[in-house]
N, C-alpha and C positions, 0 to 999 in steps of 0.2 A: 601663215594663220594656224594657230595651235588648236588642237581638238580637246575637248573637256573629257574627263574621266566618265562622266554620265553618259556621254554620246558613244564612247568606246564600249561600254558595258551594257548598252541597251540591246536586249534580246531581238533576234531576227524573227520577223512576223512570217508565218507561212500563209500565203495567200490561197493557194489551191490545196484544199484538204481532202479532196476526192480520192478514192484508192486507185493505184495504178492499174493498168489493163493487164499486166503481167505480174503475178505475184511471185516472190522469191522466198523460199522456205529455208529454215535453219539446216535442214538435211542436205539441201542442194548446195549451200555454202560450204559445209563440211566435206562433201564429196568432191567438190571442185578443188578445194584446198589439198586433199589427198592426192589428187591427180597431178597437180602442179609440182608435188615433192618428187615425183619419179619412182623408180622401182626401190623396194626396201633392200638394204645392204645386209646380206646374211654372211656369217663366217664360212669359210670353205670347208668342205667335208675332208676328213682325213682317213686314210686307209693304212692299216698296219699290216705289214707283209711278213715279218719274221718275229722271233721270240725276243730279239735284242730291242727292237722297236717297242715290243709290248711291255718289256721290263722298264725301258726308259718312260714310256707313257705312265705306267703305274707309279713309278717313283715320283714322277712330276706331279701326279694328281694327289698322291698321299702327302707330298710336301705342301701343296696348296691347302688341302683339308686340315693338315696339322697347323698350318699358320692361322687358319680360320678359327679353329677351336681353342688355340692358345692365346690368341689376341684378346684385347679388351672387347672387341666386338662379337666375341664368341657367344653363341646362343644354342638353345636346345635343337633348334631346327638345323643348325650346321652339324651337330653331332649325329642327328637322325640321317642327314644326307650322307655323311661320312660312312655311317654303318651300313646304309643301304647300297652305297658304292661298292663297299667290300663284299657285300652279299651278291651283288651282280657279278662280281669277279670270281665267285665261287670260292672265296677264301673265307670259309665260315669261322676259322679260328680268329683271324684278325677282326672279322665283324663282331664276334662275341667280345673280344677284348675291347672294341670300341664302345659296345653297349655297356660294358661293365664299368668302363672309365666314366662314361656319361651318367650312369646310375649313381656313382659316388658323388657326383656334383649335384645333379637335379633329382635326388631321391624323393622329393615331395611332389614332383610332377608325375601325376598318374598317366598322362599321355605317353611318356617315355616308357613306363612299365608295360603298357598296353602294346606299343610297337615292338619292344623287346621280346614280349611273349609270342606275339604274332610271328616274329621271325623265327623263333624256335620251333613253333608248331608248324610253320610253313615247310621247314626242313626235316619235319618228323622226328625232331629231338624232344621226345615226350618228357623224359626225365628232366632235361634241362628246362623245359617250359614249366613243369611242376615246381621246379626250385625257383624259377622267377615269380611265379604266382604266389608261392609261399612267402617269399621275401616282400612282395608288393603288399599282400593283405595284412601282414605284420606291421609294415611301416604306415600304411594308409587304410585302417580297418573301417573308416567311415566313407570310403568311396565305394558305393554299391556297385559300380560298373565292373570293378576289379573282381568282385566276389561273382557276379553273374557270369563273367567271361571264364573264370576258373571253373565254376560248376558246369557250365556248358561244355567245356572241353572234356571233363571226366565223363559226363553223360554221353557225349558223343563217342568216347572210347568204350563205353559200356560198363564202366567202373561205378555202378549205382551205389555201392556201399561207401566208395570214396566220396562221391558227390554228397551223400547224406552226411558224411562226417564233416565235409566243408560247410554244409548248411548249419550243422550244429555249432561249428565254430563261429560262424556268422551270428547266429542267434544269440550267442553269449554277449555280443555287443549291443543288443537290443535295437535292431535296426527299425525303420519306419514299417508302416503296415504292409507296403508292397513287397518287401523282403519276406515277411511272414507268408503272405498270400502266394509268392513264388514257391516257397518251400511246401506249402499245402498243396498247390497244384502238381508239384513234383511227386509227391507221395500218391495223389489221386491217379496220376499217370500210370502207376504201377499198382493200383488198386489197393493201396495201403489204407483203409478207411479208418482203422483205429488210431494208426499214427497220425492222420489228418485231424481226427477228433481231439487227440491229446495236444496237437499243435494249436487248434483253436482255443482250447482251454489255457494254454500258455499265452496266447495272443491277447485275450481279453484281460489277462493279468498285466501284461506289459503295456498294452494300450486300451485302458478301460474307456472306450467310447461307444456311443450309441450305434454307430455305423458297423463297428466290429461285431457287437452282439447280433445285430440284425443280420449280418452275413453268416455268422455262426449258425443262427437259427434257420436260415434258409438252406444251409448246407445239410442240417439235419432233416429238414422237410423234404429236401430233394432226395435223400436216402430213404424216405418213408418213416423216419423216426419221429412221429408226431409228438409223443410224450417228451422226448428229449428236447425237441424244439420248444414246446411249452415250458419246459423247465429253464431253458436259456433265456426266454422272454421274462420269466418270473424274476430270474437273477438280475436281469437288466433293470427291471422296474425297482427292485430293492436298491439298486445303486443310483439309478436316475429317476427319482420319484416326481420331479418337476420338468421333465422334458417330453413335450407332446409327440415327438417323432417316434419315440419307442412305444408310446401308447397306440398311436395310429397303426403302427406296424403289427403290434400284437393283436389289435382289433381285427386288422385285415387277415391275419393268419387264422384266428378263430372264424371269421366269416368264410374263408376259403376251406376250413374244415367243417362248414355247415353247422357250426356251433353258434347260432344267432343270438341266444341268450347270453352266452359267455361274452360275445363281442359287445352286446348292449351294456352288460355290466361293467366291462372294461372302459367304455366311453364314458358312463356316468361316474365311475370312480375317478377317471382322469379329470373330468370337468370339476370335480370337488377338490382335487388335489393341486391342479395347476393354476397359477394366478391368472386372472381373467385377461390381463393385458397381453399375455402370450399364448393364448389359446384360440386365436382366430382360425387357423387352419383345422384345429380339432373340431371346433363347432361346425365348420362347413362339412367335414367328413361325417359327423354324427347326423346332421340334417339329411345329407344324401343316403346314409345308412337307414335312417327311419323312413325315409320316402320309398326305400326299396323293400324293406322287411317289416316295418311297423304298422300299427293300425292307426285309426284317427287320433287317438288320445296320444300315442307315442309321437306321431308327427307334430302335434300341437306342443308337446313338451320339448321337442328338439327345436321348433321355431322359437319358443320362449327362451330357450337357452341361447339362441342366436342373438335375440333382442337384448337378453341379459348381458351379453358380451359387449354390445354396442353401448349400453349404459354404462357399464364398467369403465369403457374407454372414455366416455364423456366425463365422469366423475373423477377419473384419474388425471385428465388433462386439467380440469378446473374444479377442484373440490368445493369452492365457494359459490358455485352455480346451484342454488337451492332447487331450482325448477327441475334440474336433472335429477336431483335426489327424489323429488316428489314423482316424477314419472317412473323412476326406477321402483319406488315403493308401491305404486299403483300395479305395476307388473307383477311384483312379488305377491301382493295381496290377492290378486286374480288367481295365482297358483294355489296360495293357501298354506305354505309352509311356514308355520308360525316361528320357529326357531330362525329360520332364514330372514324372515321379516324383521324380527327383533335384532338380529345382527346388522341389517342395513340400517335400521334406525339409529343404533349405537354408533355406526360409522358416520352417519350423517350429522348427528348432533355433536360429534367430536370436532367438527370444522366451525369453530367459534368465529364470528365476525372480526375483522381485523381492527375496527375502530369502534368507540363508544358513541356511535351516532345512530339515531333512529332508522334512517334509511337503510343502513346495513342490517339492522336487526329484525325488521318487519317481516321479511320472508323466513328468517331463520327461526322465530319463535313459533311458527305454525308447524315446524317439524316436532317440536315438543308438544304441542297441543295434540297433533295427530297421533304421536306416540302414546300419550296418556289415554286418548281415546281408544287406541287399539288394545292397550292392556286391559282397559276397563270393559270394553264391549265384546272384543274377540276372544281374549284369553281369560277374561273374568278373574283376573288376579288383582285383588284389592291392594295388598301391600305393595306390589310392584308399581301400581298406578299412583299410590301415595307417594312412593319414592321418586317417581318421575317428576311429579309436580314439586316436591321438596327440592330436588336437585336443580330444577329449572329455576325456581325462585331464588335459590342460592347463587346461581351463575349470573343472573341478570344484574348488570351495575345500575342499581335503582337511583343512585345519585345523579346520573346523567341520562339514563334510558330506562323507562319502566313502562309496563303494559297493564292496564286495568283488566284486560281480558283474561290474563293467565291467573291473576288473584281471584276473580270471580269464578272461573272454572274450577280452580282448586277448592273454593268454598262450596260451590254447588255440588262437587263430588262428595264432599264430607256430609253434606245435608242428605244426599241420596243414600249415604251408608248410615243414616240416622245418627251422626256424630255432630251434633249441634254445638257442642263445646269447641270441637276442632275447627268448624267453620267459623265461630266467632273469634277464634284466636287468629285464624289466617286473615280476616277481614281487619281485625285490630292491628295486626302487623302491617297491613297494607296502608291504612290511614296514618299509621305512625312512621313508616318508612318512606312510602311514596304516595301521599294522598291525591286522589283525583275525584272529579265530580261524580263519574260513574260509579266508583266504589262506595261513595257516600250514599248515593241514591239506591243502590242496590241493597246496601246494608240496612238502610232505614226501611226499605220496603220489606225486607225479610223480617225485621223485628215488628213492623206494623202488622203483618199477617199473623205473627204469633201473638199479637195483643200486648206487646211489652211497651207500654206507653212511656215509662220512665226512661227505658233505653233509647227510644226515639228522641225523646227531649235532650238526652245527653249527646246523642249523635248530631242532632241539629246544632246544638251549641258548639261541638267541636268543628262541624262543618262551617259555621258562621265565623268562628275564630280564624279558621284557616282562610276563608274567602269572604270577608265582610262585605264586598261590593256585589255578591251574587244575589240577584233579585229573585231568581227561582228558589233559592234556599229559604229566603225570607217569607216568600209567598206560601211555600208549602209548610213552613213551620206555623204560620198563622193559620192556614187552612187545617192543619192537625188540631190546633187547640179549638178552632170553631167547631169542628166535627165532634169534639168532646164537650161542647156547650160551654167552654171557657172563653166567654166573650171578653172579659177585661184582659185576659192574657193575650188573646189574639190581637186586640186593639193596642195593647202595649207593645207587642212585637212589630205591629205596623208602624207605630210611632217611632220606635227605635230604628226601624229600617229606613224611613224617609229622612231620618235625621243623619244619615251616614255621609260623610263628605263626598264620596265617589260611589257610583252605582253603574253597572254595566248596561241595564235596561230599565231605567226609572219609570218610563211610561207604563211598562206592564205592572210594576209595583204599585203606582198610583191607581191604576185601573182595578187591580185586585183590592186595594184598600177601599176604593169608592163602591165597588161591587159588594164587599162585605158589609159596609154601612147600609147600603140599599137593602141587603138581605135581612138586616137587622130592623129595617123600618126606620132608621135614624135619618129623616129628611133634613133636619137642620144640620147635623153633623156632616151630612153629605154636601150640603151647600157651603159649609165652611171648608170642607176638603177642597171643593172646586175652586173656592176663592184662594186658598193657600196655594193650590196648584197654578192659578193664574198669576200669582205673585212670582212664581219661578219661571214659568214659560207661557207665552202668548200664542202658542201654536193654534192655528184656526180649528184643528180637529178637537182641541180642548174646548173651544168656544162652542162648537157644534154639539158636542157631547153634553156640555152643560145646558145648552138650550133644549135639547131633546129630553133631558132629565127633567127639566122644569114643565115641559109640555105634557109629560107622562104622569104627572102627580095627581092623585085622586082626592088628596085630603082637602083641597079648596075647591072653589067654584071652577068650572071649565074656563070661563072667561078670564079669571084670575091666573090660571096656569098659562093661558095664551099670552096674557099681558107680560108674565114673568119671562116666558121664552123670547118675546119680542124685544124686551129690555136687554136680554143677553146679547141677542143678535146686533141691536142698536149700539151697545157698548163695544162690541168687537168691530163693527163697521166704523165707528168713531175712532177707535184705536188705529186701525189700518189706515184710515184717512189722514189723521193728524200726525201720528208718530212715525209711521213707517210707510212712506209714499212709495218705496221701491218694491214693496210686496204686492204688486198688482194682481198676480195670478192667484195668491192666497185669499185676496179680497174678493176677487171675482168668484171663486169657488165658494166662499162663505155666502155671498149673496144668492148664488144658484141654490144652495141648500136652504137658505131662508125662503126663497120662492117656493121651493118643493114642500117646505113644512106649512106654509101658508095654503098651499093647494090641498094638503092632507087635512087641513082643518075644516074643509068643506065650506058651508054657509058662514061659519064663523071666521073664516080666513079672509084676508085682505091682500090680494096680490098686487092691487094698485099702489099699495103703500111701499112696495119694494122696487117696482118697475122703474120709477124715476131715478133710482139710484144705480140701476144696472149699467155697466160700461158698454161701449160700442167697440167692436173688434175690427181693426184696421189691418189690412195687409201691407207690410213694409219691407223694405230691402236694407241689408247691411253689408258693408264691404268686409271681405275675409282675405287675408294674405295667406297664400298657399306656401308649400315647402320650397317651390322653386322661385318664390319672390313675386309671382304674379298675383293679381288682385282679382277675386271672384266675388259675386254678389249672391246672398242667401235671403230668401223670402222668409218672413216670420210674421205672427199675428200679435199685434199690440193692443192692449186694452186702454181705452180712453174713457175716462169717467166723466159725468156732466160737469163737475166743477173745473176739471182740466180744460174742457172745450171752451168754456166761458172765459177762462184766463187767456187761453190762446186767442180768442176773438178781441179781448181788450188790448192785448199786445199788438195785434195786427192794426187796430184803429189807432193806437199811439204812434206806430211807425208810419202809417199814412199821414197823420197830422204833422209829424215831424218833417216828412218829406215835403208836404205842401208849404210849410213854413220856410224851408230852405229854398224852395223855388221862388217864392215871393220875394225873399230877400235878395236873390240873384237878379230878378228882373228890375228891382228898384235900383240897384247899383248900376 
């Protein structure tokens, strides 16, 4: 019987997964493996008894070393071992020869030169060591360790002038800062202050960095040379005018010298010079300084500076976040520095919205408005305010986005400056470039207050040419003519208005026309208007208004007025009953108003005339399908009028008669 591959490859299942009672560590396994190997095999020790054996041993070892260094596998380590072996045999000439041969091959390996020089110094061959160091620093002048070792040797020998000479040779190669600091420490060890100072001067020229200037100044301060240290800081600030580290160090220096005002001036100068995005540490230092030395006003200024830094960071990250600009401007306005406020406004309005859509421009336009108000109210600079408005109106893309507010504010500013011509020019440009309802209304209101009737008429004509469906404009135009006792003009305007094919709020226009005729005492014209209105719409409110008008007339007998009002209600009820049976709620409201009117007539009223026509309200249920597909029932009130109940009773009798007839026919069969 053969075994399948799947059966052979099936992994073994471990049934017992609990840990063993005795745990075996890796260390124990390694220890047991070593013990099983037995004792280590070491080469036997050899003892040399005479000079012949010594010569043979040396010859054999030299041959081995020569084979190593001459073969392909020769390396610098083989040469070093060879030279050290010769050194151990006290054969210094041979050892030196090996070092020289190796240096010819590996002259770019500084390790070899270090070992070679150490060999010479160990054997007190000073001149040989100097020769090695000279050759090494000439070949590898960028390896600092060679210079350090060479100088250390000369200093240990007491050759100070020689060590200084080596330092000078090294400085000609412009090493890093540590090399210069080592030279300076060397001079300070021997109390050569002037030499150390000249080295610092050379250092800041070779490595013009903030850290080197700070170290130079600290050196002068340590020596008690306050004026020299201040001079160093001033030189550093001239070269690094945008680095906060040097300003902080300079301010702390002045603070240490008890020059508090100098330190405060340095901090303030630095905050003006350094970009806000890189002055976080400087603000923290300034706030801490003011808390320690400043008064209440100084501390508040420092805190404002810190808040200013936070706002700068926000507007730098997202310059189109106009709310951040508003907060920043409020902060600056609380401080009161007008030049700085103007600078922030200029920076803010430079961030034009990315698209010509109103939602992007709505917040942005208020920056311009606030800027103009600031120039007008705070700085009282009329020309600059006018320039702000002009530039804003020039920048807005009026073909796609326009704002009536900015046009009106610019015109109102000119009016406050008694420049009526300029205001008219601005508003005229507004209705020519970007006409809006608000602009027309305010322009007409201004001319009306000035008593310029002809200008108002022209503006209304322009208004209606631009928006002929605007019922507000028609009504106000007619109201203007009516106030001027131009009755025929006003009536003509109303007639022209109601003849428009499309109106936005025709009910207001008709109401204004009717009120106008009522105010003129034209009862017949008013009735005719109501009839014309009913030809257009049969809304129940029109019927009610017509009926109330008839009831309030005093030209006829009271009984005649009531009769006319009842006739209007009766016409309306007949219309809803015959023509529009679906408008039950409107008909019910109409009848309720009729009852109220009859009640208001007192003794002359006849409520019983209307009551038989009133509907009964029945509570009913209707099925509603919900979103999940289930059916629910909703209760509602239905109006059942008297004629509908009679019709239902007749239908019920017909159904009963039909059922009886069918029953009799079934029995007969």
